[in-house]
Backbone bond lengths (Angstrom), bond angles and torsions (degrees), N, CA, C in turn:
res aa  C-N    CA-C-N  psi(-1)  N-CA   C-N-CA  omega(-1)  CA-C   N-CA-C  phi
1 X - - - 1.468 - - 1.514 109.46 -
2 X 1.303 116.46 106.33 1.487 122.56 -173.23 1.518 111.56 -55.33
3 X 1.334 118.26 -35.91 1.452 119.30 -174.97 1.538 114.48 -71.99
4 X 1.376 117.71 -14.42 1.419 120.71 178.30 1.523 113.27 -95.98
5 X 1.302 116.98 -1.70 1.470 119.11 177.19 1.508 107.63 -64.46
6 X 1.358 118.18 132.06 1.478 120.82 -177.83 1.527 113.45 -56.76
7 X 1.321 116.74 -36.74 1.469 118.02 179.51 1.540 111.53 -67.37
8 X 1.343 115.57 -37.67 1.446 118.27 178.33 1.505 110.26 -67.45
9 X 1.294 117.73 -38.48 1.475 120.85 176.40 1.557 109.76 -58.65
10 X 1.287 116.44 -42.72 1.489 119.79 178.02 1.532 111.20 -63.82
11 X 1.307 116.85 -40.79 1.456 120.63 -179.76 1.550 110.46 -61.47
12 X 1.311 116.89 -44.00 1.454 122.53 -179.61 1.521 109.55 -65.03
13 X 1.312 116.06 -46.58 1.470 119.95 -177.19 1.545 109.87 -64.03
14 X 1.305 116.90 -37.09 1.498 120.16 178.49 1.532 109.77 -67.19
15 X 1.316 116.43 -41.18 1.474 120.20 -179.34 1.549 110.02 -64.27
16 X 1.359 117.50 -41.70 1.452 120.52 178.74 1.529 109.31 -65.70
17 X 1.306 116.81 -42.39 1.491 118.83 -178.50 1.534 109.24 -64.96
18 X 1.320 118.79 -38.56 1.453 124.36 177.44 1.515 110.75 -57.98
19 X 1.316 118.32 -43.92 1.459 123.85 -170.45 1.539 110.90 -87.50
20 X 1.312 117.45 -43.05 1.477 119.70 -172.10 1.570 108.68 -89.35
21 X 1.313 116.99 -34.92 1.481 116.67 -179.16 1.498 113.23 57.88
22 X 1.315 115.43 -125.84 1.533 120.51 179.60 1.533 112.43 -83.77
23 X 1.368 116.34 -2.99 1.444 117.99 178.85 1.532 113.07 149.31
24 X 1.310 116.39 155.06 1.472 123.21 173.47 1.512 110.15 -83.21
25 X 1.326 117.35 94.43 1.437 121.73 -172.72 1.522 112.91 -56.52
26 X 1.350 115.82 -46.11 1.451 122.40 -176.30 1.575 111.64 -63.67
27 X 1.318 113.87 -52.60 1.474 118.48 -177.55 1.533 111.59 -62.66
28 X 1.296 114.22 -42.79 1.505 118.53 -178.62 1.514 112.49 -65.06
29 X 1.343 116.65 -23.85 1.467 121.68 -179.19 1.537 111.67 -83.82
30 X 1.303 117.23 -27.77 1.482 117.53 -169.25 1.545 113.98 -122.04
31 X 1.325 118.91 -12.75 1.506 119.90 -177.11 1.530 108.99 -115.24
32 X 1.363 114.38 131.35 1.474 120.27 177.71 1.516 108.18 -66.31
33 X 1.296 115.21 142.68 1.476 120.85 -174.95 1.504 113.16 -62.74
34 X 1.347 117.85 -31.73 1.498 119.44 -174.32 1.566 110.21 -98.93
35 X 1.291 116.86 9.41 1.494 117.15 -179.15 1.519 108.89 -75.36
36 X 1.371 112.60 131.98 1.476 120.07 175.33 1.535 112.56 -105.89
37 X 1.298 116.68 157.23 1.442 120.98 -174.08 1.532 110.59 -145.44
38 X 1.320 116.43 152.16 1.453 123.33 168.74 1.534 108.94 -104.08
39 X 1.319 117.46 132.48 1.462 123.26 -177.90 1.523 108.01 -135.06
40 X 1.341 114.78 163.64 1.451 121.09 175.25 1.483 110.84 -136.48
41 X 1.310 116.39 148.53 1.459 124.88 178.63 1.522 106.79 -104.88
42 X 1.334 114.86 116.77 1.452 120.76 -169.08 1.534 112.73 -120.47
43 X 1.349 116.27 134.79 1.479 120.83 175.91 1.526 110.79 -79.07
44 X 1.286 117.42 130.13 1.439 121.95 179.81 1.547 111.83 -103.75
45 X 1.330 116.42 0.50 1.470 123.66 174.89 1.518 105.67 -156.82
46 X 1.351 115.78 173.02 1.479 119.82 173.54 1.518 109.95 -81.84
47 X 1.328 116.41 139.12 1.494 119.60 179.74 1.489 110.26 -165.45
48 X 1.357 115.84 165.98 1.458 123.40 170.86 1.526 108.57 -88.61
49 X 1.330 117.14 122.79 1.453 121.26 -177.13 1.516 111.51 -74.68
50 X 1.330 118.35 133.78 1.469 123.09 175.15 1.538 105.57 -151.88
51 X 1.317 112.97 133.24 1.497 117.31 176.06 1.499 115.23 103.78
52 X 1.323 119.01 8.56 1.460 117.21 -176.54 1.570 110.79 -66.13
53 X 1.319 121.13 -37.52 1.460 119.42 173.37 1.545 113.75 -57.42
54 X 1.319 114.67 -36.67 1.516 118.49 176.96 1.543 111.18 -69.42
55 X 1.307 113.27 -45.39 1.531 117.69 174.68 1.516 110.61 -48.95
56 X 1.328 115.18 -50.65 1.484 119.07 -176.05 1.514 112.14 -68.70
57 X 1.346 117.46 -34.20 1.444 120.66 -177.72 1.549 112.19 -67.32
58 X 1.290 115.05 -31.07 1.438 118.39 175.67 1.536 111.39 -57.26
59 X 1.303 116.34 -46.35 1.437 119.38 -178.60 1.526 112.41 -72.07
60 X 1.349 116.78 -32.81 1.443 120.55 178.07 1.472 113.37 -64.05
61 X 1.361 117.27 -30.08 1.445 120.58 172.95 1.501 112.27 -63.55
62 X 1.333 116.96 -33.84 1.447 121.38 -179.69 1.497 115.95 -87.24
63 X 1.326 117.58 -28.86 1.426 123.22 176.04 1.532 110.22 -159.30
64 X 1.340 119.77 112.24 1.437 122.69 178.84 1.512 110.23 -66.45
65 X 1.315 119.89 -15.71 1.432 122.61 -176.54 1.562 112.65 -83.86
66 X 1.309 118.94 -5.79 1.449 118.66 179.16 1.522 109.06 -70.21
67 X 1.346 113.88 136.33 1.536 119.20 -172.96 1.571 106.29 -115.39
68 X 1.323 112.09 144.54 1.475 117.30 179.70 1.548 108.34 -128.43
69 X 1.353 113.57 138.16 1.491 120.75 172.05 1.550 104.57 -115.85
70 X 1.308 116.59 108.72 1.445 119.81 -175.08 1.504 111.33 -93.58
71 X 1.348 115.74 143.34 1.463 122.66 176.41 1.498 110.97 -114.29
72 X 1.309 118.81 -7.24 1.466 123.88 178.91 1.511 107.74 -142.43
73 X 1.329 115.59 161.18 1.443 124.55 175.38 1.502 112.18 -128.96
74 X 1.336 115.82 163.17 1.461 117.87 179.77 1.558 111.33 -58.35
75 X 1.345 111.82 135.69 1.471 117.56 -175.35 1.502 114.50 103.65
76 X 1.338 115.76 -19.23 1.464 120.30 -178.60 1.560 111.22 -74.38
77 X 1.285 115.33 145.02 1.464 120.24 165.90 1.480 108.82 -82.28
78 X 1.363 116.67 114.20 1.440 122.37 -179.58 1.545 109.33 -101.46
79 X 1.306 115.82 129.80 1.442 121.76 -177.37 1.531 110.77 -89.45
80 X 1.337 115.95 151.94 1.450 119.96 178.64 1.530 111.89 -55.60
81 X 1.331 115.83 135.17 1.462 121.88 178.80 1.529 113.98 90.93
82 X 1.292 119.25 -12.39 1.454 122.58 -179.28 1.537 110.49 -76.46
83 X 1.351 114.35 145.89 1.436 120.17 173.64 1.509 108.66 -85.68
84 X 1.334 114.94 128.58 1.427 122.70 179.01 1.535 112.25 -84.54
85 X 1.321 113.50 -44.31 1.452 120.98 -178.29 1.541 111.03 -157.22
86 X 1.330 117.26 149.07 1.416 122.35 170.23 1.544 109.34 -106.04
87 X 1.337 113.94 140.91 1.465 117.73 -172.57 1.531 108.54 -127.04
88 X 1.345 115.77 136.31 1.446 119.16 177.87 1.541 108.37 -135.80
89 X 1.379 114.46 132.70 1.418 117.78 178.96 1.526 113.63 163.10
90 X 1.281 116.88 -159.29 1.446 123.68 -176.74 1.532 110.47 -61.40
91 X 1.369 116.29 123.73 1.446 121.53 -176.59 1.538 108.77 -63.33
92 X 1.345 115.48 -43.05 1.499 119.77 -174.94 1.519 109.51 -65.28
93 X 1.348 117.84 -40.21 1.458 119.79 -179.00 1.525 112.06 -70.45
94 X 1.287 116.33 -37.35 1.444 119.50 176.80 1.549 111.61 -65.69
95 X 1.321 115.09 -38.49 1.498 118.13 177.77 1.516 110.47 -67.65
96 X 1.330 116.86 -36.25 1.468 119.95 -177.96 1.548 112.71 -70.11
97 X 1.327 113.26 -35.84 1.485 118.99 -177.98 1.520 116.39 -88.74
98 X 1.333 114.57 -13.95 1.486 120.03 -169.35 1.570 113.05 -52.65
99 X 1.311 118.24 -53.54 1.422 120.61 -174.46 1.502 114.74 -67.28
100 X 1.313 116.01 -41.57 1.443 121.20 177.63 1.567 110.53 -62.30
101 X 1.324 114.54 -47.21 1.480 119.92 -178.52 1.538 110.43 -62.86
102 X 1.286 116.84 -42.77 1.474 121.00 178.54 1.528 111.48 -66.61
103 X 1.313 117.52 -38.72 1.444 120.78 -179.51 1.527 110.69 -57.64
104 X 1.334 115.28 -45.41 1.448 120.30 177.29 1.510 111.62 -64.16
105 X 1.305 115.76 -49.77 1.462 120.77 -176.35 1.536 113.48 -63.49
106 X 1.287 116.80 -43.73 1.477 119.56 -177.61 1.523 110.94 -69.21
107 X 1.293 118.87 -39.70 1.491 120.27 177.33 1.515 112.16 -67.13
108 X 1.355 115.14 -49.17 1.470 117.97 -178.89 1.486 112.69 -62.58
109 X 1.301 118.05 -38.01 1.481 123.22 179.27 1.524 107.85 -67.66
110 X 1.313 118.52 -38.08 1.476 122.39 178.26 1.510 109.52 -62.29
111 X 1.327 117.00 -43.11 1.452 120.44 -179.20 1.551 110.39 -65.50
112 X 1.328 115.74 -46.14 1.497 118.81 177.74 1.519 112.99 -61.15
113 X 1.318 116.73 -37.23 1.441 120.37 -178.62 1.524 113.38 -67.62
114 X 1.328 115.99 -46.68 1.505 116.99 -179.90 1.545 109.43 -72.46
115 X 1.327 118.15 -32.15 1.472 118.84 174.51 1.474 111.10 -60.88
116 X 1.326 117.82 -45.32 1.466 122.11 -179.19 1.557 110.23 -58.84
117 X 1.288 118.04 -37.18 1.472 121.70 178.45 1.501 111.55 -62.90
118 X 1.369 116.96 -42.72 1.441 120.69 179.00 1.539 109.63 -68.11
119 X 1.306 118.89 -39.99 1.451 122.04 -179.15 1.495 110.71 -65.89
120 X 1.313 116.89 -42.51 1.475 119.97 179.03 1.551 111.18 -65.77
121 X 1.268 117.42 -34.05 1.482 122.94 -177.45 1.571 110.69 -62.71
122 X 1.359 115.80 -31.80 1.439 117.88 -176.50 1.545 113.26 -115.16
123 X 1.335 116.58 18.26 1.455 121.43 -174.64 1.517 114.90 -61.70
124 X 1.334 116.67 -20.22 1.484 120.92 179.30 1.521 111.95 -81.87
125 X 1.332 119.31 -2.69 1.435 124.11 -178.34 1.526 108.86 -114.21
126 X 1.340 115.69 175.19 1.467 119.28 178.29 1.576 110.40 -95.17
127 X 1.291 116.80 1.77 1.492 119.12 -179.38 1.522 111.53 -71.65
128 X 1.320 115.19 149.48 1.462 123.47 -178.19 1.542 109.35 -115.46
129 X 1.311 116.46 141.63 1.455 121.80 174.48 1.528 110.13 -87.74
130 X 1.339 115.40 127.76 1.426 120.89 -178.56 1.571 108.66 -115.80
131 X 1.348 113.92 151.86 1.489 119.55 170.30 1.497 109.32 -87.01
132 X 1.348 115.94 -175.75 1.451 123.75 177.86 1.514 110.67 -133.21
133 X 1.303 117.95 -171.81 1.460 122.49 172.00 1.533 112.62 -88.31
134 X 1.298 117.55 9.43 1.486 123.32 177.75 1.522 110.27 -83.54
135 X 1.327 115.17 66.88 1.452 124.15 -175.81 1.494 111.32 -113.36
136 X 1.360 118.39 170.75 1.426 121.37 173.76 1.537 110.02 -68.81
137 X 1.305 119.21 125.64 1.497 121.87 -179.09 1.527 110.32 -50.76
138 X 1.308 115.50 128.20 1.460 120.78 178.51 1.474 115.64 87.46
139 X 1.382 117.05 -17.34 1.443 120.64 -176.38 1.560 114.05 -112.02
140 X 1.335 116.61 15.77 1.463 119.92 -173.31 1.505 112.80 -54.95
141 X 1.296 118.84 -42.59 1.474 120.68 -176.91 1.540 110.45 -60.82
142 X 1.331 116.46 -35.28 1.452 119.60 179.75 1.497 111.36 -78.07
143 X 1.341 117.79 -39.09 1.475 120.57 178.09 1.519 108.41 -61.47
144 X 1.325 118.75 -44.41 1.444 121.38 -177.87 1.501 112.54 -70.17
145 X 1.283 117.40 -35.47 1.473 121.17 174.04 1.537 110.04 -58.53
146 X 1.360 115.26 -45.80 1.452 118.31 179.70 1.520 113.48 -64.09
147 X 1.311 118.46 -31.75 1.458 123.65 176.10 1.543 107.52 -61.40
148 X 1.324 117.63 -46.34 1.444 122.35 -178.87 1.557 110.86 -64.84
149 X 1.288 115.60 -39.92 1.459 120.23 176.28 1.557 110.19 -59.01
150 X 1.311 115.95 -37.92 1.465 120.58 178.30 1.477 115.86 -77.48
151 X 1.362 117.95 -3.41 1.432 121.40 176.83 1.525 115.10 101.62
152 X 1.342 117.52 1.73 1.428 121.38 176.65 1.499 113.31 -86.15
153 X 1.315 117.92 177.00 1.451 123.43 178.21 1.535 109.50 -115.59
154 X 1.309 114.59 151.53 1.488 120.46 178.41 1.518 110.41 -89.38
155 X 1.350 114.04 130.10 1.474 122.10 167.75 1.497 104.34 -77.41
156 X 1.326 119.64 -165.91 1.457 122.19 -179.20 1.539 108.82 -60.03
157 X 1.295 114.72 146.74 1.504 121.40 178.08 1.542 111.54 -70.83
158 X 1.305 114.37 -36.71 1.451 119.76 -177.50 1.522 112.61 -163.15
159 X 1.272 116.92 -165.83 1.456 119.84 -178.00 1.542 112.41 -74.70
160 X 1.332 115.72 -10.70 1.467 122.32 -171.19 1.509 112.54 -92.24
161 X 1.327 121.90 -13.93 1.442 122.45 -168.19 1.538 115.48 -121.42
162 X 1.328 115.13 8.44 1.488 118.10 179.92 1.522 109.12 -165.03
163 X 1.361 114.09 147.42 1.428 121.33 178.94 1.552 107.48 -95.75
164 X 1.341 114.54 124.51 1.461 121.72 172.62 1.510 109.39 -140.11
165 X 1.307 116.27 107.18 1.457 122.64 179.75 1.533 105.95 -82.85
166 X 1.354 114.84 112.98 1.461 117.09 -174.63 1.533 111.54 -101.19
167 X 1.308 117.57 179.98 1.461 123.39 -174.36 1.534 109.17 -60.29
168 X 1.289 119.34 -40.52 1.470 120.52 -178.06 1.520 113.16 -68.35
169 X 1.359 116.68 -34.74 1.446 120.13 171.19 1.547 112.34 -58.07
170 X 1.325 112.50 -45.90 1.481 119.76 -179.75 1.498 110.96 -65.20
171 X 1.323 115.48 -42.56 1.508 118.08 179.24 1.510 111.64 -62.71
172 X 1.293 117.16 -36.59 1.466 119.24 179.98 1.550 111.70 -72.06
173 X 1.327 116.92 -33.97 1.441 122.06 -176.23 1.509 114.75 -89.77
174 X 1.352 113.78 -26.93 1.446 117.81 177.70 1.494 116.91 104.27
175 X 1.326 117.94 -21.96 1.486 121.09 178.30 1.504 113.21 -162.46
176 X 1.318 116.27 157.28 1.454 122.86 171.71 1.503 111.75 -60.22
177 X 1.346 113.66 -42.20 1.454 120.10 -176.83 1.550 110.53 -58.83
178 X 1.290 117.66 -47.53 1.473 120.58 -177.64 1.495 110.97 -66.10
179 X 1.342 118.08 -39.65 1.433 122.62 -179.99 1.547 110.21 -62.11
180 X 1.282 119.05 -48.21 1.473 122.65 -179.07 1.517 110.32 -62.98
181 X 1.324 117.40 -42.89 1.452 120.16 -179.19 1.544 111.59 -63.71
182 X 1.289 117.06 -38.74 1.469 120.34 179.15 1.567 110.71 -69.72
183 X 1.322 115.29 -37.26 1.456 117.89 175.87 1.523 113.14 -63.34
184 X 1.348 114.55 -44.30 1.450 118.78 176.61 1.526 113.34 -61.93
185 X 1.322 116.41 -29.99 1.466 120.90 -178.34 1.526 110.44 -80.80
186 X 1.330 118.95 -35.38 1.479 121.40 -167.06 1.509 115.05 -114.36
187 X 1.291 118.70 -21.45 1.522 121.13 -177.01 1.515 111.87 -92.12
188 X 1.316 119.42 163.35 1.452 121.29 177.28 1.547 109.85 -59.47
189 X 1.320 113.75 133.80 1.516 119.03 -177.93 1.492 112.59 -70.56
190 X 1.314 117.86 -15.24 1.495 121.18 -177.40 1.487 114.60 -80.89
191 X 1.375 116.73 -9.88 1.471 118.82 179.86 1.494 112.23 -96.11
192 X 1.350 114.03 144.56 1.444 119.61 176.81 1.561 108.86 -72.18
193 X 1.304 113.31 152.00 1.480 119.06 -179.47 1.556 109.87 -105.63
194 X 1.358 114.27 116.81 1.458 117.48 174.81 1.537 108.97 -109.59
195 X 1.319 114.63 142.41 1.490 118.08 -178.17 1.560 107.40 -131.81
196 X 1.331 112.81 133.07 1.462 118.14 174.34 1.501 108.38 -85.34
197 X 1.370 116.67 129.43 1.419 121.94 -179.93 1.529 110.31 -123.61
198 X 1.330 115.94 146.07 1.477 120.76 -177.37 1.544 112.87 -108.88
199 X 1.296 116.53 -7.86 1.474 119.51 176.74 1.517 110.62 -153.72
200 X 1.296 116.11 175.67 1.457 120.41 -175.66 1.497 114.10 -73.30
201 X 1.346 117.59 -28.04 1.430 119.84 175.74 1.551 111.25 -65.61
202 X 1.342 116.97 -40.87 1.459 119.02 175.64 1.504 110.31 -66.08
203 X 1.322 117.39 -36.38 1.496 120.17 177.52 1.513 109.93 -58.85
204 X 1.342 118.27 -48.91 1.471 121.26 -179.59 1.542 110.36 -62.24
205 X 1.318 117.24 -37.17 1.479 119.65 -179.75 1.540 108.74 -67.22
206 X 1.313 119.08 -39.18 1.454 124.25 -178.64 1.525 108.67 -63.78
207 X 1.362 115.78 -43.66 1.459 120.59 -179.76 1.533 110.38 -62.90
208 X 1.346 113.33 -46.78 1.472 118.80 -178.06 1.531 113.44 -60.39
209 X 1.368 115.36 -33.48 1.443 119.59 179.86 1.525 115.22 -86.76
210 X 1.321 117.01 1.28 1.443 120.56 173.34 1.535 115.27 89.03
211 X 1.313 119.08 26.77 1.449 121.65 171.74 1.531 111.42 -59.00
212 X 1.304 118.53 147.74 1.438 122.61 176.08 1.501 113.17 -89.63
213 X 1.326 116.26 -36.10 1.473 122.65 -177.91 1.513 108.04 -137.17
214 X 1.328 116.86 140.80 1.451 121.26 172.89 1.533 108.60 -117.43
215 X 1.314 115.64 136.64 1.458 120.95 177.39 1.540 108.23 -106.28
216 X 1.308 115.34 110.90 1.476 120.95 178.44 1.508 110.86 -79.05
217 X 1.324 114.78 108.76 1.448 119.42 -171.40 1.535 112.62 -94.95
218 X 1.342 116.91 115.94 1.454 124.17 176.25 1.579 112.37 53.36
219 X 1.270 119.87 38.29 1.459 122.98 174.41 1.519 111.62 -84.00
220 X 1.285 118.55 148.48 1.468 118.93 175.42 1.494 111.17 -79.70
221 X 1.335 119.22 171.72 1.427 122.11 -171.37 1.500 114.50 -63.25
222 X 1.332 115.94 -33.15 1.488 119.27 177.19 1.492 111.46 -67.46
223 X 1.347 115.10 -41.96 1.487 119.30 177.87 1.509 111.40 -65.48
224 X 1.373 117.75 -35.76 1.438 119.99 178.33 1.542 110.68 -65.21
225 X 1.345 116.76 -42.32 1.467 121.23 179.99 1.501 110.16 -60.50
226 X 1.341 116.87 -42.31 1.465 121.69 179.81 1.546 110.46 -68.17
227 X 1.327 116.33 -39.29 1.444 120.60 177.85 1.556 110.16 -60.29
228 X 1.309 115.52 -42.04 1.483 119.96 179.04 1.507 110.42 -63.87
229 X 1.373 116.66 -40.66 1.461 120.32 -179.61 1.542 108.74 -63.80
230 X 1.311 117.47 -40.33 1.465 120.74 -177.73 1.528 111.46 -73.86
231 X 1.327 115.82 -42.56 1.468 119.28 -167.32 1.519 117.06 -99.24
232 X 1.328 118.34 -17.78 1.472 120.90 -172.28 1.508 110.11 -59.24
233 X 1.333 116.47 129.76 1.457 120.61 -177.59 1.504 115.39 89.64
234 X 1.351 115.43 -14.85 1.446 122.36 179.19 1.540 111.45 -104.10
235 X 1.309 115.80 -40.32 1.511 124.14 177.41 1.466 109.13 -140.34
236 X 1.308 115.92 159.93 1.453 120.77 169.99 1.581 105.51 -81.29
237 X 1.325 115.51 146.05 1.464 119.02 -175.06 1.491 110.01 -121.28
238 X 1.331 114.03 127.48 1.438 122.94 177.28 1.566 108.43 -117.18
239 X 1.327 115.71 146.35 1.414 121.00 176.06 1.536 111.49 -118.19
240 X 1.316 117.86 140.75 1.451 120.59 -178.81 1.539 106.82 -147.03
241 X 1.369 114.56 153.07 1.445 120.23 174.09 1.518 112.95 100.81
242 X 1.316 116.39 115.48 1.456 122.36 174.96 1.556 113.75 71.98
243 X 1.330 116.60 16.66 1.438 118.65 179.00 1.522 112.42 -77.08
244 X 1.329 116.47 131.74 1.489 119.20 178.25 1.569 106.96 -144.35
245 X 1.309 114.50 178.54 1.472 119.75 -177.15 1.531 110.56 -66.80
246 X 1.306 115.93 -23.90 1.470 119.03 -179.72 1.525 114.77 -77.14
247 X 1.358 117.47 -26.95 1.471 116.64 -177.22 1.506 113.84 -117.58
248 X 1.367 118.17 -3.66 1.448 119.03 -173.95 1.546 112.46 -64.39
249 X 1.271 118.75 -33.82 1.477 123.33 -179.66 1.552 108.88 -62.27
250 X 1.294 115.35 -48.89 1.486 117.77 -179.43 1.497 112.59 -64.51
251 X 1.330 116.47 -35.52 1.444 120.30 177.07 1.531 111.77 -64.00
252 X 1.358 113.68 -46.64 1.431 121.06 -178.88 1.529 111.46 -59.69
253 X 1.348 116.58 -38.17 1.443 124.02 -174.80 1.571 111.08 -71.28
254 X 1.335 117.23 -9.20 1.494 117.61 176.76 1.521 111.58 -74.73
255 X 1.349 117.13 -17.24 1.407 120.61 -177.80 1.518 116.54 104.81
256 X 1.322 119.05 8.45 1.412 122.64 179.12 1.530 110.42 -66.47
257 X 1.321 115.49 159.00 1.480 120.52 -178.14 1.564 113.75 -87.84
258 X 1.328 114.66 -35.63 1.484 119.17 -171.37 1.525 106.18 -140.63
259 X 1.341 113.94 147.27 1.464 121.53 172.58 1.520 107.56 -131.09
260 X 1.286 119.03 112.57 1.445 121.92 -179.17 1.558 109.53 -92.75
261 X 1.327 115.88 136.68 1.437 122.08 -171.90 1.550 108.61 -131.92
262 X 1.348 116.99 104.59 1.399 121.21 178.86 1.527 113.69 -66.94
263 X 1.327 114.28 -31.85 1.482 118.78 -174.21 1.529 114.86 -61.55
264 X 1.354 115.92 -24.83 1.507 117.13 -176.59 1.557 111.11 -67.98
265 X 1.329 114.68 -14.72 1.455 116.46 176.79 1.569 113.76 -121.05
266 X 1.348 114.74 -35.66 1.529 114.54 -175.35 1.521 112.32 -85.26
267 X 1.347 118.34 -16.98 1.492 117.31 -176.20 1.553 108.95 -126.54
268 X 1.299 117.42 25.53 1.477 119.94 -174.75 1.520 112.09 -68.90
269 X 1.305 114.98 145.28 1.492 120.99 172.41 1.506 108.51 -104.36
270 X 1.320 116.24 123.59 1.478 119.73 177.23 1.483 111.26 -61.77
271 X 1.368 116.12 145.70 1.451 117.52 177.83 1.517 111.50 -84.84
272 X 1.320 117.13 167.87 1.460 122.15 -174.40 1.518 109.92 -95.73
273 X 1.295 114.37 110.25 1.472 122.78 178.71 1.546 109.50 -131.22
274 X 1.293 116.57 139.90 1.505 121.22 -176.08 1.502 110.58 -122.46
275 X 1.308 114.65 140.53 1.485 121.31 171.66 1.514 106.72 -106.86
276 X 1.286 116.25 116.48 1.467 121.89 -172.56 1.536 111.89 -121.77
277 X 1.369 115.67 132.45 1.451 119.06 173.56 1.501 110.53 -82.31
């Protein structure tokens, strides 16, 4: 349950502290403390729902007595005009939590929606859509959860749980060969070794040195096809850089294993959802 993750609880509490601070001046001035209200969460466009447990958890921090009647769950395609959930409870608590809860839900649903579009575009191939570390600072666990809801796969969560030798590592060391040898000597042997390569010579070097995965960085479609011909069956092949809905199908059809897309988290547009009394 994503909402019970200790890190997620901290993220929600920080967001509430940021918004409410010492108190909601307007609500406390005009709304009686014991007033209860019925509200509804309404879709204003079509989208893939992600983050409903987070939305609800925001209000539970403010009042455990707030009740929800859900008509959709994470992963559902919600059509414009449909009610996602009905909410009953303290009017002041709902008002205090409304913006924070919607901010989470709108962003996460936006990520799931665009991810689903990428996944559907390449569904006839064996390639998988991956996310990246290009996430909202402090919200990575939520961004990556939303990617999974949309049908994508998570790349490494951070610098601590996966080896990826990037271009700047190689620039500092002088070669792919030296970088891989140092990783094999100094990093945990249980982790797969992924190497970012910018040309076919680096690809061959990575294969020769025993890399498990190669990341083809900003290669054109002809280079990708040649890289697949060289590396298929020897290494797993990931593509990154300049991927969009217009070219992802052609990239997937080359036979690559993974396509990482930064845009699904770094350039996401939140969906339109309204909380109405």
